[in-house]
C-alpha positions in Angstrom: 90.8 98.4 51.0 90.0 102.0 51.9 88.3 103.9 54.7 89.4 101.1 57.1 89.5 101.4 60.9 92.2 99.2 62.6 92.7 97.9 66.1 95.9 96.1 67.1 96.5 94.0 70.2 100.3 94.3 70.8 100.5 90.9 72.5 104.1 89.8 72.7 103.4 86.2 71.9 100.4 86.4 69.6 99.6 89.9 68.3 96.3 90.4 66.6 94.7 92.9 64.2 91.1 93.7 63.9 89.8 95.8 61.1 86.5 97.4 60.2 85.7 98.4 56.6 83.3 101.3 56.5 82.0 100.5 53.1 81.2 96.9 53.7 80.6 97.3 57.5 82.5 94.1 58.0 84.7 93.4 61.0 87.4 90.8 60.9 90.1 89.7 63.3 93.3 87.9 62.3 96.6 87.0 63.9 99.4 89.3 62.8 102.4 87.7 61.2 104.9 88.1 64.0 107.9 88.6 61.7 110.6 86.5 60.2 113.7 84.7 61.4 115.4 88.1 61.7 112.9 90.1 63.7 109.5 89.8 65.4 107.3 92.0 67.6 108.5 90.1 70.6 112.1 90.8 69.7 111.4 94.5 69.3 109.6 94.7 72.7 112.4 92.8 74.4 115.0 95.2 73.0 112.9 98.1 74.2 112.9 96.6 77.7 116.6 96.2 77.6 117.2 99.7 76.4 114.8 101.1 79.1 116.4 99.1 81.9 120.0 100.0 81.0 121.6 102.8 82.9 124.8 102.8 81.0 123.4 104.2 77.7 123.9 107.9 76.7 120.9 109.9 75.5 122.3 109.9 72.0 122.6 106.1 72.0 119.0 105.7 73.3 117.7 107.9 70.6 119.6 106.0 68.0 118.3 102.7 69.3 114.7 104.0 69.5 114.9 105.1 65.8 116.1 101.6 64.8 113.2 100.0 66.7 110.7 102.4 65.2 112.0 101.4 61.7 111.8 97.7 62.5 108.3 98.1 63.9 107.2 100.0 60.8 108.5 97.3 58.5 106.7 94.6 60.4 103.4 96.4 60.6 103.6 97.4 56.9 103.9 93.7 56.0 100.7 93.0 57.8 98.9 95.9 56.1 100.1 94.7 52.7 98.3 91.3 53.3 95.1 93.3 53.9 95.5 95.3 50.7 96.6 98.5 52.6 99.6 99.9 50.7 99.3 103.5 51.8 98.3 103.6 55.5 98.2 107.4 55.7 95.5 107.5 53.0 93.6 104.3 53.5 93.4 104.1 57.3 90.8 106.5 58.9 91.6 105.4 62.4 94.0 103.1 64.2 94.4 102.1 67.8 97.2 100.0 69.4 96.5 98.4 72.7 99.0 96.9 75.1 98.8 95.4 78.6 100.9 98.1 80.2 101.9 101.4 78.7 105.2 103.0 79.5 106.8 106.2 78.1 109.3 104.3 75.9 106.5 102.0 74.5 104.3 105.0 73.8 107.2 106.8 72.0 107.9 103.7 69.9 104.3 103.3 68.8 104.0 107.1 68.0 107.2 106.8 66.0 105.8 103.9 64.0 102.6 105.9 63.3 104.7 108.8 62.1 106.8 106.6 59.8 103.6 105.2 58.3 102.3 108.7 57.5 99.3 108.4 59.8 98.2 111.8 61.4 98.1 112.0 65.2 94.4 112.9 64.9 93.7 109.4 63.6 96.3 107.4 65.6 95.6 106.3 69.2 97.0 104.2 72.0 95.3 102.6 75.0 95.8 99.8 77.6 93.9 96.5 77.9 91.4 97.9 80.5 90.3 100.6 78.2 90.0 98.1 75.4 87.8 96.0 77.6 85.6 99.1 78.2 85.1 99.8 74.5 84.6 96.1 73.7 81.9 96.0 76.3 80.1 99.2 75.4 79.9 98.3 71.8 78.0 95.1 72.7 74.2 95.0 73.1 73.2 97.0 76.1 71.5 94.0 77.7 75.0 92.6 78.3 76.1 95.5 80.5 73.1 96.6 82.4 75.0 95.4 85.5 78.6 94.6 86.1 80.7 92.8 83.5 83.5 90.4 84.4 86.6 89.2 82.5 88.7 86.2 83.5 92.0 86.5 81.7 94.1 83.3 81.4 97.8 83.6 80.7 99.5 80.3 81.0 98.5 79.0 84.4 97.8 82.4 85.8 94.2 83.7 85.9 93.2 87.3 86.7 89.7 88.6 87.2 88.6 92.1 86.1 85.3 93.7 87.0 83.7 96.6 85.1 81.0 98.7 86.9 79.2 101.9 86.4 78.1 104.7 88.7 74.7 105.7 87.3 74.3 108.5 89.7 76.9 110.6 88.0 76.7 112.6 84.7 78.4 111.6 82.6 78.1 108.0 83.9 81.5 107.0 85.3 82.8 103.6 84.4 85.7 101.9 86.2 87.4 98.5 85.8 89.0 97.1 88.9 91.5 94.2 89.1 90.4 91.4 91.4 91.8 88.1 92.4 94.7 86.4 90.6 95.4 82.7 91.1 98.0 80.3 89.7 96.7 77.0 88.6 98.4 73.8 89.8 100.7 71.8 87.6 98.2 69.0 88.1 95.5 69.8 85.5 93.0 67.7 87.4 92.8 70.4 90.1 92.1 73.3 87.7 88.3 73.0 87.8 88.2 73.2 91.6 90.7 76.0 91.8 89.0 78.1 89.1 85.5 77.4 90.7 86.7 78.8 94.0 88.2 81.8 92.4 85.1 82.5 90.3 82.8 82.0 93.3 84.9 84.5 95.4 84.9 87.0 92.6 81.3 86.9 91.6 79.5 86.9 94.9 80.3 90.6 95.6 78.3 92.1 92.8 75.6 91.3 90.2 77.0 90.4 86.8 75.1 90.5 83.5 77.8 88.9 81.4 81.2 87.3 81.7 84.1 86.9 79.3 86.8 84.3 79.4 90.0 84.9 77.4 93.2 82.9 77.0 94.2 79.6 75.5 94.5 77.9 78.9 90.7 77.8 79.4 89.0 74.8 78.0 85.5 73.4 78.6 86.9 69.9 78.9 88.3 70.6 82.4 85.9 73.3 83.6 82.6 71.4 84.0 81.7 72.6 87.5 83.1 76.1 86.9 80.9 76.6 83.8 77.8 75.8 85.8 78.7 78.5 88.3 79.5 81.1 85.6 76.2 80.5 84.0 74.2 80.7 87.2 71.4 83.2 87.5 71.1 83.6 83.7 74.5 85.3 83.3 75.7 85.4 79.7 79.1 83.7 79.3 81.4 84.1 76.3 84.7 82.5 75.5 86.7 84.9 73.3 90.2 85.1 71.8 90.1 88.7 70.4 88.6 90.9 73.0 91.4 93.4 73.2 91.9 93.7 69.4 88.2 94.2 68.9 88.1 96.7 71.8 90.9 98.6 70.2 89.0 98.6 66.8 85.8 99.8 68.5 87.8 102.6 70.3 89.3 103.8 67.0 85.9 103.8 65.5 84.4 105.7 68.4 87.2 108.4 68.2 86.9 108.8 64.5 83.2 108.4 63.7 81.1 106.8 66.4 80.7 109.3 69.2 78.1 107.1 70.7 79.6 107.0 74.2 79.3 110.7 75.1 77.2 110.0 78.1 79.9 107.8 79.6 83.3 108.6 81.1 85.9 105.8 81.5 88.1 106.4 84.6 91.0 104.3 83.6 94.4 103.8 85.2 96.1 105.9 82.5 93.9 109.0 83.1 95.3 112.3 84.4 93.1 113.2 87.4 94.4 116.7 88.1 93.8 120.1 86.5 96.9 122.4 86.3 96.7 126.1 85.6 98.1 129.5 86.5 96.8 133.0 87.2 98.1 135.2 84.4 97.5 138.8 83.3 96.0 138.5 79.8 95.0 141.7 77.9 95.3 143.7 81.2 93.1 141.4 83.3 94.1 138.7 85.7 92.7 135.4 84.4 93.0 131.8 85.2 94.9 130.1 82.3 94.4 126.3 82.1 97.5 124.3 81.2 96.5 120.6 81.8 92.9 119.4 81.8 92.0 116.3 83.8 90.2 113.4 82.1 92.8 112.7 79.4 95.2 109.8 79.2 98.7 110.8 80.4 100.4 110.0 77.1 98.1 112.4 75.2 98.6 115.2 77.7 101.1 117.9 76.8 101.2 121.7 76.8 103.7 124.3 75.7 103.3 128.0 76.2 105.3 131.2 76.6 104.8 134.1 79.0 106.6 137.0 80.7 107.6 137.1 84.3 106.0 140.1 86.0 107.3 139.5 89.5 109.8 137.3 91.4 111.6 134.5 89.5 109.1 131.8 90.4 106.0 130.2 88.9 102.8 129.5 91.0 100.6 126.7 89.7 97.0 125.9 90.8 96.4 122.2 91.0 92.9 120.7 91.5 91.6 117.1 91.7 88.9 116.1 89.2 87.1 114.0 91.8 86.7 116.3 94.8 87.7 119.7 93.2 90.2 120.4 96.1 92.8 123.0 95.1 96.3 123.6 96.2 99.2 125.8 95.1 102.6 124.6 94.0 105.6 126.9 93.5 108.5 126.4 91.2 111.5 128.7 91.9 113.6 129.7 88.9 116.9 129.8 90.8 119.6 131.6 88.9 117.3 133.6 86.6 119.2 136.8 85.6 117.9 140.0 87.3 115.9 142.0 84.8 113.1 144.6 85.0 109.5 143.2 85.3 108.1 141.7 82.1 111.5 141.5 80.4 112.1 137.8 81.1 110.3 135.6 78.6 110.1 131.9 79.4 108.8 128.8 77.7 107.0 126.2 79.7 106.5 122.6 78.6 104.4 120.2 80.7 104.2 116.5 79.9 103.6 113.2 81.7 105.9 110.2 82.2 103.1 108.3 83.8 99.6 109.0 85.1 100.9 110.6 88.3 104.2 111.9 87.2 104.2 115.3 85.6 107.4 116.7 84.1 107.7 120.5 83.9 110.5 122.2 81.9 111.1 125.9 81.9 113.5 127.7 79.5 114.8 131.2 79.8 114.2 132.9 76.4 115.4 136.3 77.4 113.9 139.4 75.8 115.2 140.1 72.3 118.5 142.0 71.9 118.0 143.9 75.1 118.2 140.9 77.5 119.7 137.8 75.7 118.7 134.3 76.9 120.9 132.9 79.6 120.3 129.4 78.3 119.1 128.3 81.7 116.6 125.4 81.8 114.8 124.3 85.0 113.1 121.0 85.4 110.9 119.6 88.1 108.9 116.3 88.4 105.7 116.3 90.4 104.5 113.0 91.9 100.9 112.4 92.8 
C-alpha cells in the first residue's frame, strides 16, 4: 500500500485506524490491535498519566521514561501498519492524523516522538482533539447534512454527552464552533434509559435547528430507545448511528491538510486554538517595524517561535499582544533582571516562545553575549503568561 492517508482514534479502550488509499480512492476503518500481553495502548497512556502526575521525578528520569514510551508506542503502531501492508511509513504514508479526547503537552510530545521514530516528516504528521475530528467528519459529508446545526450524542458507558456544531455565516471565512452541552448519567435500571435520554435530547435540540444528528458509543441501542428515536428523527432530521466518527474525522483532516484544501472558506474555532497574536516592535534594516512572533488561529501544540535579536535599550522586552476576536491590543513587559551591563546593541539574546496549553504561553530568553568582546553570562529568563 502506497500514497496512503491515515487517521487514528487514540481511544484507550478501543483504538481505531481509518485509511484512505489515493490510488483506489477507498476508505476503510478497522480496530487497531491494542497490543499483546506485555503492552497495550492503554498501558502506555496510563504510564504517561502516572509520569505526568508524579512530582518526585527528576527531569532526566522523565525524559528517559518518555523515550521508553515513545519506543513502545512506535512498536505497537508499526505492528498495525504491517497488517495494512505498510512497511516503511515514512515513504508510504502521505498524511497521518492522531486524534484524542483531550490533548496535553506530555501526550503531544509522545505522539510527536512516535512520528519521529517512524520517519514521518512533521509536514505530513498531525494531531487534533475529538471536537476538531467531529468538524472534519461533518464537513466532508454531503453539504445537505450541515446546512444548519449538527449534533453528536456521545455515549461512554452510562454517560451521555451532547455536542453541537454551528456556523456563523456572517463572517469570512465562515467561523465554525462546537459547544459541549448537557451530560447525563443513565440509571443502573436499563428500563429508564429511554425516558432519560428522551428528556436529554429534547432539552438539547429545542434550542436550535438541526439538519443531522450522530450517535456514537456502544451503549446506544435501538432496542431500548424507541421513544427517543422518534424525537431524534422529528422534523426530517437525518440520524446516523456510527462507531468510527473520530477515526474518519482524523483521516479526512489528514487528507485536507495534505491534498484536499476544500475548506478554505471555513475556520474552525476549536478549544485548542491560540487566540492571541504576539509580536514586538524591532529595528530592522534601520527602520522600526512590527515583527510577528505568534499568529493566532493555530493550534497551541503547533505554535512555536525562536528568534535572536540585539538589545538596543534597557534590559527588558516589550511584547504587543492582540486578541483575534476583537483586535484589542495590550503591552506586556518582561524584565531581564541580572543582565550584565553592556553598551547598546552588544547584548544578543535568543527568544523561544511555545505553548503548554491554549492559554498558557511559555517564554524563555537566553543571554548569548556578543562574541569574544562580551561573553555570554549563561543567564536564562523564563515567564509563563496565562490567558
